[in-house]
N, C-alpha and C positions, 0 to 999 in steps of 0.2 A: 338396334341403336337408333335413336331419334336425333335428327339434326334440324336446326332452325336457322334461317337466314334473316338477318335484320337489315332493314333499309332505313337510312337516315337522310334527312336533307338539312342543310344549314340555312339559316335565315337569309344569308346573302344570296342563296341560290333561288329564292322565291322571285319569280318574275311576273306571274299573272294568275288569273283564275279562269277556268273553263266552265261554261254553263251550257248544258245540253237540254234540248226540248224533248220531252217525253213523247210528244205526238209525232213529230217528223224526224227526230234524231239529229237535227241540225245542231252543231256545236259552234259556240262563239267564245273566243278567248279574248279577254281584256287584260291589258297590262295593269299592274297595281297602281301605277301613277295616273292612268287615264280611265280608271273605272268610273262608269256613269250609270244613270238610271236606264240606259239603253238595254241593260241586261234583263230588265223586267219582262220583256216580250220577245218572242222569237222573230228574227228578221225574215224568216222564210214563210211561216204560216200565221204569224201574228198572235199565236197562242200565248197566254200569260204564263211565264215560267216562274217568276217570283211574285208572290202576291204582294200587292202594294199597301197592305194594311200596315199600320204603324209598327207592330211587333216584328213582322218579317223584314220590313225595310230597315228598321233600326238594327236588328240583329245582323243583317248582311253588311250594312255600312260600318257597324262597330267592328265586325270581323275584318273587313278590308283595312280599316284604320289601324287595327291591331297588327295586321301583317306588315303594313307600311312602317309602323313604328318599330316592329321587331327587327326589320332589316337594318336599322340604325343603331342597334344595341352595341355597346362597346364593353363587352364582358371580359373579365380577367381569365376566363376559361372558354371552353367551347360549348355552345348551346345549340342543340339540334332537335328537330322534330322526328319522331319515329313514325314511319309509314307502314301500314299493314299491307302486306303483299301476299296475295293468294295465287298459287300457280295451278 
């Protein structure tokens, strides 16, 4: 018999985004309300984490804006994100 555990988060539970440096493994968490361009480089080793070309920067900022807007949805039902969980 196979079993599957599903994990969901509601938009109202979204509080921030964590960005990790591949070089030194430093992680930085930004709240959705205070997200800034500071996420582009690692505060520890100064390695560029997010490339600042227009495509990457726009994609990241559009995603953050989408998350901010999703938190304010007033749906007649429940809307959640499913999160993949590997054990």
